[in-house]
C-alpha positions in Angstrom: 48.9 25.2 107.8 50.4 22.1 105.8 52.4 23.1 102.8 49.7 21.9 100.4 47.6 24.5 101.8 50.1 27.3 101.5 50.6 26.4 97.7 47.1 25.9 97.1 46.6 29.7 98.6 49.4 31.0 96.8 48.2 29.9 93.4 45.0 31.1 94.0 45.9 34.6 94.9 48.2 34.4 92.0 45.2 33.7 89.9 42.6 36.0 91.2 45.9 38.9 91.0 46.4 38.0 87.2 42.7 37.7 86.4 42.7 41.2 87.8 45.3 42.5 85.7 44.1 40.7 82.8 42.0 43.3 80.2 38.7 41.3 79.8 37.4 42.0 76.3 33.6 39.9 75.0 32.8 39.3 71.4 29.2 39.0 70.1 28.9 37.3 67.2 25.0 36.9 66.0 25.2 33.5 63.7 23.1 31.0 62.3 22.5 27.0 62.3 21.5 26.0 59.2 24.0 25.2 56.3 21.6 25.5 53.7 21.2 29.2 54.3 25.0 30.1 53.0 28.5 30.0 53.7 28.0 31.8 56.9 26.9 29.3 58.9 28.2 28.1 62.6 29.3 25.0 61.2 31.7 26.6 59.3 33.0 29.5 61.3 32.3 28.4 64.7 36.0 26.5 64.4 37.6 29.4 63.0 36.6 31.9 65.5 37.1 29.5 68.4 40.5 28.9 67.4 41.5 32.4 66.8 40.5 33.4 69.9 42.1 30.6 71.6 45.6 31.2 69.9 45.1 35.0 70.6 44.8 34.6 74.3 47.7 32.6 74.0 50.0 35.1 72.3 48.6 38.0 74.7 48.7 35.8 78.0 48.4 38.1 80.9 47.7 40.9 78.9 44.5 40.6 77.4 41.7 37.9 77.7 39.0 37.7 74.9 35.6 35.4 75.7 33.3 34.6 72.4 29.5 34.6 72.7 27.8 32.8 69.6 24.0 34.6 69.3 22.7 31.5 67.5 19.6 31.7 65.4 18.3 29.0 63.3 18.4 30.2 60.0 20.2 33.0 57.8 16.4 34.7 57.4 16.1 35.1 61.6 19.8 36.0 61.9 19.2 38.7 59.3 15.7 40.0 60.8 16.7 40.0 64.4 20.3 41.0 64.0 20.0 44.4 65.6 17.4 42.9 68.2 19.9 40.0 69.2 23.1 42.3 69.4 20.8 44.7 71.8 19.9 42.1 74.5 23.3 40.8 74.4 25.0 44.0 75.0 22.5 45.1 77.5 22.7 41.8 79.2 24.1 41.9 83.1 25.7 38.5 82.1 28.4 39.8 79.8 32.0 39.0 81.5 33.4 42.4 80.5 32.4 46.0 79.8 34.8 46.0 76.9 32.6 44.7 73.8 32.7 44.5 70.2 30.7 42.6 67.5 32.4 40.5 65.1 30.3 38.4 62.7 29.9 36.8 59.3 27.9 39.5 58.6 24.3 38.2 58.0 23.0 41.7 58.7 21.2 45.2 57.4 24.6 47.0 58.2 22.6 50.6 58.7 20.8 49.9 61.5 23.5 47.6 63.3 25.7 50.4 62.3 23.3 52.9 64.0 23.1 51.0 67.4 27.1 50.5 67.8 27.9 53.9 67.2 25.6 54.8 69.8 27.2 52.5 72.2 30.8 53.2 70.6 31.7 49.7 70.4 33.3 48.6 67.1 31.8 46.2 64.5 33.9 44.1 62.0 31.9 42.1 59.4 33.9 39.1 58.2 32.2 37.9 55.3 29.8 40.7 53.8 30.5 44.5 53.1 27.7 46.3 51.9 28.0 49.8 52.7 26.0 51.6 55.6 23.8 54.5 55.0 23.8 55.7 58.5 26.0 58.9 57.9 25.7 60.7 61.3 28.9 61.6 63.1 31.0 61.2 65.3 30.2 57.7 64.5 32.3 54.2 65.0 33.8 53.1 61.4 32.3 49.8 60.4 34.8 47.5 59.4 34.3 45.2 56.4 37.4 42.8 56.1 35.6 40.3 54.3 37.6 38.1 52.0 36.7 40.2 48.6 34.9 43.5 49.5 32.6 45.4 46.9 34.5 48.4 46.7 37.8 46.4 45.8 35.3 45.0 42.7 34.1 48.4 41.9 37.6 49.7 42.3 39.4 47.4 39.7 36.2 47.6 37.2 36.3 51.2 37.0 40.2 51.3 37.0 39.7 49.4 33.7 36.7 51.5 32.1 39.1 54.9 33.0 42.5 53.5 31.6 40.9 52.4 28.5 38.5 54.9 27.8 35.3 52.9 27.5 32.9 55.7 28.9 29.7 53.9 27.4 29.3 50.3 29.2 26.5 48.1 28.6 25.6 46.9 32.4 23.7 43.6 32.6 22.9 42.4 36.1 20.9 39.4 36.8 18.5 39.7 39.3 17.8 36.1 40.5 21.5 36.0 41.2 23.1 37.0 44.5 22.1 40.3 46.1 25.7 41.7 46.1 25.6 41.8 42.0 23.1 44.4 42.3 25.1 46.2 44.9 27.9 46.3 42.8 25.9 47.6 39.8 24.7 51.0 42.0 28.1 51.3 43.4 29.5 51.3 39.7 27.1 54.0 38.6 27.6 56.1 42.0 31.4 55.8 41.5 31.4 57.0 37.9 29.0 59.6 37.8 30.3 62.2 35.4 33.0 59.7 33.7 31.1 56.8 32.3 27.3 56.1 31.0 25.7 52.7 32.0 23.2 51.2 30.0 21.8 49.0 32.7 19.5 46.0 32.1 17.8 43.5 34.7 17.3 40.3 33.4 16.4 36.9 34.9 19.1 34.5 32.9 17.8 31.3 34.1 14.4 32.0 32.4 16.0 33.1 29.2 16.0 30.8 26.0 19.0 33.2 24.6 20.8 36.1 25.0 20.4 37.2 21.5 18.3 40.3 22.3 20.0 41.8 24.8 23.3 41.0 22.6 21.4 42.7 19.6 20.5 45.7 21.8 24.4 45.8 23.0 25.8 46.1 19.5 23.5 48.8 19.0 24.4 50.9 21.9 27.9 50.0 22.9 31.0 48.2 22.7 31.8 47.2 26.6 29.6 44.9 28.7 29.6 44.0 31.7 27.9 41.0 33.1 26.9 40.4 36.9 25.6 37.2 37.3 26.2 33.7 38.2 29.2 32.5 36.3 27.8 29.3 34.6 25.4 31.5 32.7 28.7 33.4 31.3 29.1 30.5 28.7 26.0 30.6 27.7 26.1 34.3 26.9 29.5 33.8 25.0 28.2 31.4 22.8 25.3 33.4 22.0 27.6 36.2 21.3 29.7 34.1 18.5 26.8 33.0 16.8 26.2 36.6 16.2 29.9 37.2 15.4 30.6 39.5 18.4 33.3 37.7 19.6 35.8 39.3 16.7 37.7 41.6 19.2 35.6 44.4 18.5 33.2 43.5 21.8 34.6 43.3 25.7 33.1 41.0 27.9 33.6 41.6 31.8 32.3 39.7 34.6 33.2 39.1 38.1 34.5 36.1 39.7 35.6 36.5 42.8 34.0 33.7 44.6 35.4 30.6 42.4 33.9 27.3 42.4 30.9 28.8 44.9 27.7 27.4 44.6 26.2 30.5 45.7 28.3 32.4 42.8 28.5 29.6 40.2 31.6 28.0 38.5 33.2 29.7 35.2 34.4 27.0 32.8 34.0 26.9 28.9 34.3 23.2 28.7 31.5 21.2 29.6 32.0 17.0 29.1 29.9 15.8 26.3 29.3 19.1 24.4 32.3 19.0 22.1 30.5 21.1 19.0 29.5 24.0 21.7 33.0 23.4 23.5 34.8 24.6 20.6 32.7 27.6 20.1 32.9 28.4 23.6 36.7 28.2 23.8 36.8 30.9 20.5 34.4 32.9 22.3 36.0 33.2 25.8 38.9 34.8 24.5 36.6 37.9 24.2 35.9 37.5 28.0 38.0 39.6 30.9 37.7 38.1 34.3 38.1 40.2 37.6 39.4 37.5 40.4 41.3 37.1 43.5 45.1 37.5 42.9 46.7 34.7 44.6 50.3 35.5 45.8 52.8 32.5 45.9 53.9 32.7 49.8 54.8 29.3 50.8 54.8 29.7 54.6 51.2 31.0 54.3 50.1 28.3 52.1 51.3 26.0 54.3 49.6 27.3 57.5 46.4 27.9 55.2 46.4 23.9 54.7 47.1 23.2 58.4 44.0 25.6 59.4 41.6 24.1 56.9 42.7 20.7 57.6 41.7 21.5 61.3 38.5 23.4 60.4 37.3 20.3 58.4 37.9 18.2 61.3 36.1 20.1 63.9 33.0 21.0 61.4 32.7 17.0 61.1 33.1 16.0 64.8 31.2 18.6 66.3 28.4 19.5 63.4 28.7 16.6 61.5 28.9 18.8 58.3 31.5 18.2 55.5 33.3 21.6 54.5 33.5 22.1 50.9 36.4 23.9 48.9 33.8 27.0 48.2 33.5 28.4 52.0 37.2 28.5 52.9 37.8 32.0 52.0 35.0 33.5 54.3 36.2 31.0 57.1 39.6 32.0 56.8 38.5 35.9 56.9 36.7 35.1 60.1 39.8 33.5 61.1 42.4 36.6 60.8 39.9 39.2 61.8 40.1 38.0 65.5 43.9 38.4 65.1 43.7 42.0 63.7 41.0 42.8 66.5 43.5 41.4 68.8 46.3 43.4 67.6 44.4 46.8 67.6 43.6 45.9 71.5 47.3 45.3 72.4 48.8 48.1 70.6 46.0 50.8 72.3 46.3 49.3 75.6 50.4 49.5 75.7 50.7 52.8 74.1 47.5 54.6 75.5 46.2 52.9 78.6 42.8 50.6 78.9 41.0 53.9 79.1 40.9 53.8 75.0 39.5 50.4 74.6 36.3 51.9 76.0 36.4 54.2 72.8 34.7 52.0 70.0 35.0 55.5 67.7 38.8 55.8 68.1 39.8 52.0 68.0 37.9 51.9 64.5 40.2 54.5 63.4 43.2 52.5 64.2 42.2 49.9 61.5 42.2 52.7 58.7 45.0 53.1 55.7 46.9 50.6 57.4 48.4 47.1 56.4 48.6 43.8 58.7 51.5 42.0 58.4 50.3 38.1 58.1 47.6 38.1 61.0 47.4 34.5 62.0 50.2 33.4 59.8 48.4 33.7 56.5 48.8 36.7 53.8 48.9 40.2 54.7 45.5 42.5 54.9 45.2 46.1 54.3 42.1 48.0 55.2 41.3 51.4 53.1 40.3 54.7 54.6 36.8 53.5 55.0 37.1 50.9 56.6 37.2 48.3 53.6 39.5 45.5 53.0 41.4 45.7 50.0 42.5 42.4 48.8 44.8 42.2 45.9 42.3 41.3 42.5 43.6 40.7 39.4 42.0 40.6 35.6 42.6 37.7 33.8 41.8 36.7 30.1 41.4 33.7 28.3 44.4 33.2 25.9 45.8 30.8 23.3 44.4 27.7 21.4 43.3 26.6 25.1 41.7 29.4 26.1 44.1 29.4 29.3 43.6 32.0 32.0 46.0 34.3 31.7 46.5 37.6 34.3 46.7 41.0 32.6 45.8 43.4 35.3 46.8 43.4 38.8 45.3 46.1 41.5 47.2 46.0 44.8 47.7 48.7 47.8 51.6 47.9 47.3 51.2 49.3 43.4 49.1 52.4 44.0 45.3 53.1 43.5 46.2 52.1 39.6 46.0 49.0 37.6 49.4 47.2 37.1 49.6 45.9 33.6 51.5 42.7 33.7 50.8 41.5 29.9 50.5 42.9 27.1 47.7 41.1 24.5 47.7 43.5 21.7 48.8 40.6 19.5 46.6 38.1 20.9 43.5 39.6 21.4 40.9 38.5 18.7 41.6 40.6 15.6 44.5 41.8 17.3 42.3 44.9 18.1 43.1 45.2 21.6 42.1 47.7 23.2 38.7 48.1 21.5 37.5 51.4 21.0 34.6 52.8 22.9 32.5 53.8 19.8 33.7 52.7 16.0 34.2 55.4 13.6 31.3 55.3 11.8 29.0 54.7 15.6 27.8 51.8 16.7 25.0 51.4 13.8 27.4 52.7 11.2 25.1 55.5 10.9 27.1 58.4 12.1 26.5 61.4 9.9 30.0 61.6 8.4 29.8 58.0 7.4 26.1 58.4 5.8 27.5 61.5 3.7 30.4 59.7 2.3 27.9 56.5 1.8 25.6 58.7 -0.3 28.5 59.9 -2.4 29.4 56.3 -3.5 25.7 55.5 -4.0 25.3 58.5 -6.0 28.3 57.5 -8.4 30.9 59.7 -7.3 33.2 56.8 -6.7 32.8 55.9 -10.3 33.3 59.1 -11.5 36.3 59.8 -9.4 38.0 56.3 -10.8 37.3 57.2 -14.1 39.0 60.7 -14.1 41.9 59.1 -12.5 42.4 56.5 -15.1 41.8 58.6 -17.6 44.7 60.8 -16.2 46.8 57.9 -16.0 46.4 57.0 -19.2 47.3 60.2 -20.5 50.5 60.6 -18.5 51.5 57.4 -19.6 50.9 58.4 -23.3 53.2 61.4 -22.7 56.0 59.6 -21.3 55.9 57.5 -24.2 56.4 59.5 -26.7 58.7 61.9 -24.9 60.9 58.9 -24.5 60.9 58.0 -28.6 61.3 61.6 -29.6 64.4 61.9 -27.2 65.7 58.6 -28.6 65.4 59.7 -32.0 66.9 63.5 -31.9 69.7 61.9 -30.5 69.9 59.8 -33.9 69.8 62.5 -36.2 72.1 64.9 -34.6 74.3 65.3 -37.7 75.2 69.0 -37.1 77.9 68.2 -34.4 81.1 69.1 -34.9 84.7 67.7 -34.1 87.0 69.7 -32.2 89.5 69.5 -34.7 87.4 71.1 -37.0 87.1 74.4 -34.9 89.4 77.0 -35.8 89.4 80.8 -35.3 91.4 83.4 -37.0 94.6 84.1 -35.9 94.7 81.2 -33.6 95.5 77.5 -33.5 93.0 74.8 -34.1 92.0 73.0 -30.8 93.2 69.6 -30.5 91.1 67.0 -28.8 92.7 65.3 -25.6 93.4 62.0 -27.3 94.8 63.4 -30.5 97.4 65.4 -28.3 98.3 62.1 -26.5 98.9 60.2 -29.6 100.8 62.8 -31.1 103.5 62.3 -28.3 
């Protein structure tokens, strides 16, 4: 046998042995092709998933080998409708490379039937982009991990904290039906979480078809002082301008909106200034000072920022070369979420394998519990990620308002797992809120319409002449007091001038006694 043959034989035996020692894991990823259906298309997320899998296999060389199978449909609607069937065909297929399986997807799914299937198979499921709660509650079941960029529970949590901390218990909740379905889910979750704590006056609208918001604003004025608007961000400017025209941006009213996905064609773009509309811009700029905005809190982590820039450039290049798609900024948060999800999953696999052995890798319920109530430190070289006890990523969120002459957005509150469950106030806006009325009261003293009983009684008293009578009585009393004081002063002065009966001390004498001598006389006699 020649030396070359021996070398080849040894190399092949090493490779076979290595592959036999490796723990093989397969990820099934339902996804769609069309970029017109939203931000979850293959052209956007494919490069992120593949880059992350390649990097994780390098990190865990000789320990874990991950393979990725895209389950592709043409459109978002096809993926959504066929998600459960597609993963069933993939999971039950004999061609799978491993019996350790997981479903990781941008999340174009109805979570309830998918959760039911993955629980029955006892495999883990991660949604990287959408995070609607599952209605499947039977136990035991795997926990669906929703590590999307910003989850619905995170948004609901920070809004609820704001309401509770300022005792705003009557809330006018406006939901745009024609906007993204996530806003309807947020509204439902707000009502559920705040049952018994706040009263929501929910109104559904179709903002695009409204000539103005005047009707809803007048109803809002009659019923509340706090409005939550859940709709596309570009409608908020119209809302605030209409409110200003009705004198409802004087500091007495609070408007809260969600801007968790800035610069998104799906969620819109929030700006008070529109070129060429100078007159309206002036009104909008002032009106925006009554607006609070929920949005992601960006930390100044330089290494993470550099890594993010490097990845974004790579993903854009791959999307253009492989799919002929230009990647806009609006999709980047979701794409980076898909990237870090693979690293989180690989970290859990490695920890489990090292500590508990390969048998535990077949237990999806046990694996899913390893994600809960923990922070993943800089997965993929990006920022830390915290997953709560329900399997939802709790991204740091902030609440900002528009301050000063230029209505510059400034952070007022932060909510992050690092600071506990409550809001952390980083700026006091008491002096700069319109009318210096921060925080506005939940309900004015005389009620929303000024017609509370106590105020009506006072108003009746005033209308029936009570104020005139009271003022007349006070005026007469004041005049009499002035006359009495003047007379008393006059008598006191004149009395002091006519007191001729006063005697000098030398004129006082008593029988058998010497007369008294004043101190001045005695001194003069010396």
